[in-house]
C-alpha positions in Angstrom: -19.1 20.3 46.0 -16.6 21.1 43.5 -17.2 17.8 41.7 -21.1 17.6 42.2 -20.8 21.3 40.4 -18.5 19.7 37.3 -20.6 16.1 37.0 -18.0 14.0 38.7 -20.1 13.1 42.0 -23.6 12.8 42.2 -25.0 13.9 45.3 -27.6 11.7 45.6 -25.6 8.6 45.3 -24.5 7.0 48.8 -20.7 6.5 49.9 -21.4 3.0 50.1 -22.4 3.0 46.1 -18.5 4.6 45.7 -16.8 3.0 48.0 -17.8 -0.6 48.6 -16.3 -1.2 52.0 -18.0 0.9 54.1 -20.9 -1.2 53.0 -21.3 -2.4 56.7 -20.6 0.9 58.5 -23.1 3.9 59.2 -22.0 5.3 55.8 -23.6 2.8 53.6 -26.6 4.6 53.0 -25.6 7.9 53.2 -25.6 10.3 50.6 -22.9 12.4 49.2 -25.4 15.6 50.4 -25.8 14.2 53.6 -22.2 14.1 54.2 -21.7 17.7 52.4 -24.5 19.4 55.1 -22.9 17.2 58.1 -26.3 15.2 58.2 -25.2 12.0 59.0 -26.8 9.9 62.0 -23.2 8.7 63.2 -22.6 7.0 66.7 -19.6 9.4 67.1 -18.7 11.8 69.3 -16.4 14.4 69.5 -16.8 15.5 73.0 -12.6 15.9 73.7 -13.6 15.8 77.4 -14.9 12.6 77.0 -11.7 10.3 76.9 -13.9 7.5 75.7 -14.7 9.6 73.0 -15.0 8.0 69.4 -12.8 10.5 68.1 -9.9 9.9 70.4 -10.5 5.6 68.5 -10.1 7.7 65.0 -7.5 9.8 65.9 -5.3 6.7 67.4 -6.3 5.1 63.8 -4.4 8.3 62.2 -1.1 7.9 64.1 1.5 7.1 62.1 3.6 5.0 64.9 1.7 2.5 66.3 2.5 1.0 69.5 3.8 -2.7 69.6 0.6 -3.8 71.7 -1.9 -1.6 69.8 -4.7 -3.3 68.5 -7.4 -0.6 67.3 -7.9 0.1 63.4 -4.4 0.9 61.8 -5.7 3.6 59.5 -8.4 6.3 58.6 -10.1 4.4 56.3 -9.6 1.0 58.5 -11.6 3.2 61.3 -15.0 4.4 59.0 -15.3 0.9 58.4 -16.5 0.7 62.2 -18.7 3.3 62.4 -22.2 2.8 63.5 -25.4 4.2 62.7 -28.0 5.6 65.1 -31.4 7.0 63.6 -31.6 8.3 60.4 -29.6 10.2 57.9 -30.7 14.0 56.5 -32.3 14.7 59.6 -30.3 16.5 61.4 -27.4 19.0 61.2 -24.6 17.4 63.6 -20.9 18.4 63.2 -18.6 15.3 62.8 -15.2 15.5 61.2 -15.1 11.9 59.6 -18.0 12.9 57.4 -15.3 15.2 55.5 -12.7 12.2 55.8 -15.5 9.7 53.8 -15.7 12.2 51.3 -11.9 12.0 51.2 -12.2 8.6 50.6 -14.9 9.1 47.9 -13.0 11.5 46.2 -9.8 9.5 46.0 -11.8 6.4 44.6 -13.7 8.6 42.0 -10.6 10.3 41.2 -7.8 8.2 41.4 -6.1 10.6 43.1 -4.9 11.3 46.9 -6.6 14.5 48.4 -3.4 16.3 48.4 -2.7 15.9 44.8 -6.2 16.5 43.7 -6.1 19.6 45.8 -2.6 20.8 44.1 -4.0 20.3 40.9 -7.4 21.7 41.0 -6.9 24.6 43.6 -3.2 24.9 44.9 -1.8 25.5 41.8 -4.1 27.5 39.8 -4.0 30.2 42.9 -0.6 30.7 42.0 0.5 29.9 45.8 4.0 31.0 46.9 4.7 27.7 49.3 3.3 24.0 49.1 1.0 23.3 51.2 1.0 19.7 53.3 -1.1 17.2 54.9 -0.8 15.2 58.1 -1.0 11.5 57.1 -1.4 8.4 58.6 1.1 5.2 58.6 -0.8 4.0 54.9 -0.4 7.8 53.5 -3.8 8.5 53.7 -4.3 12.7 54.5 -6.5 13.6 57.1 -9.0 15.3 54.9 -11.0 16.4 58.5 -8.3 18.6 59.8 -5.0 17.9 58.3 -4.2 20.8 55.8 -1.5 22.8 56.6 -0.4 26.4 54.4 1.1 29.8 54.3 -1.3 32.1 55.8 -0.7 34.6 52.6 -1.7 31.5 50.4 -4.7 30.8 52.3 -6.0 34.3 52.4 -5.7 33.9 48.6 -7.8 30.7 48.6 -10.5 33.5 51.1 -10.4 36.2 48.4 -11.0 33.5 45.7 -14.1 32.5 47.2 -14.8 36.1 48.0 -14.7 36.9 44.6 -16.9 33.8 43.3 -14.3 31.2 42.5 -12.3 34.1 40.6 -8.8 34.5 40.7 -5.2 34.5 39.3 -7.2 35.0 35.8 -9.0 32.5 35.8 -12.5 30.7 36.9 -10.7 28.4 39.7 -14.3 27.3 41.5 -17.4 27.0 39.4 -19.5 30.4 40.3 -22.5 27.8 41.1 -20.7 26.4 44.0 -20.3 30.0 45.9 -24.2 30.8 45.3 -25.4 27.5 46.6 -23.2 27.6 49.6 -24.6 31.3 50.8 -28.0 30.5 49.0 -29.1 26.8 50.3 -27.5 26.7 54.1 -30.0 25.3 56.0 -31.3 26.6 59.1 -34.1 24.3 59.9 -32.2 21.4 61.0 -29.3 23.3 62.9 -29.3 22.1 66.5 -30.0 25.5 67.9 -29.2 24.1 71.5 -25.9 22.5 70.9 -24.7 25.9 69.0 -26.4 28.6 71.0 -24.2 31.2 69.6 -24.7 30.6 66.2 -28.4 31.5 66.1 -30.0 31.4 62.6 -26.8 30.3 61.1 -26.9 27.1 58.7 -24.2 24.5 57.0 -23.8 24.1 53.6 -20.8 22.0 51.5 -18.6 21.9 54.7 -18.9 25.7 55.2 -20.3 27.5 58.2 -22.9 30.0 57.0 -23.9 33.1 59.0 -27.0 34.0 56.7 -26.4 37.5 57.8 -26.9 40.6 56.1 -23.3 40.0 53.7 -23.8 36.4 53.5 -20.5 35.8 55.2 -19.5 32.2 56.1 -16.6 30.6 56.5 
């Protein structure tokens, strides 16, 4: 959302446009907006109680050390190229972590920087954090964008306070205020799967944030 607001990424262009390696995958025609709002139609399950769910293939791909008889994808990007499409993008919200990893690939391709380096440059250092954050990486050094970030608790609280203050912290505007307002004002509830998320009635999702749509416009 930061890069969309600054004109680096066009939210109507597709992942396949930015990363041609994805042209034979489900992400070939998924727009950046589809990815940001988790409205992709993927043959991909994150049911952790199912040992055959695709999430475990993705996890295996990111394992830094593979056994000698391993025949699956050997890094995150290699797996993402194999994901198949089911249905049409943009129709229905469904949380799939790999959307974040595709965005990570797109962002790295467009900026020519790794996700850890970019986060450090654009957010972590401007915040004035006290400790280095770090990312889980695969055997190729590709960061697990969808959930591999680790940080000091106080520094993470500073990030939260920056968001609460509409992107302003440490005497500077770190994120455009428009990003904050886009999250709280444009979280779509009409495609939110209330059957799948029965405890999140009235919630929506926008720019990789769960939005409560409550009186305080809280999001997480």
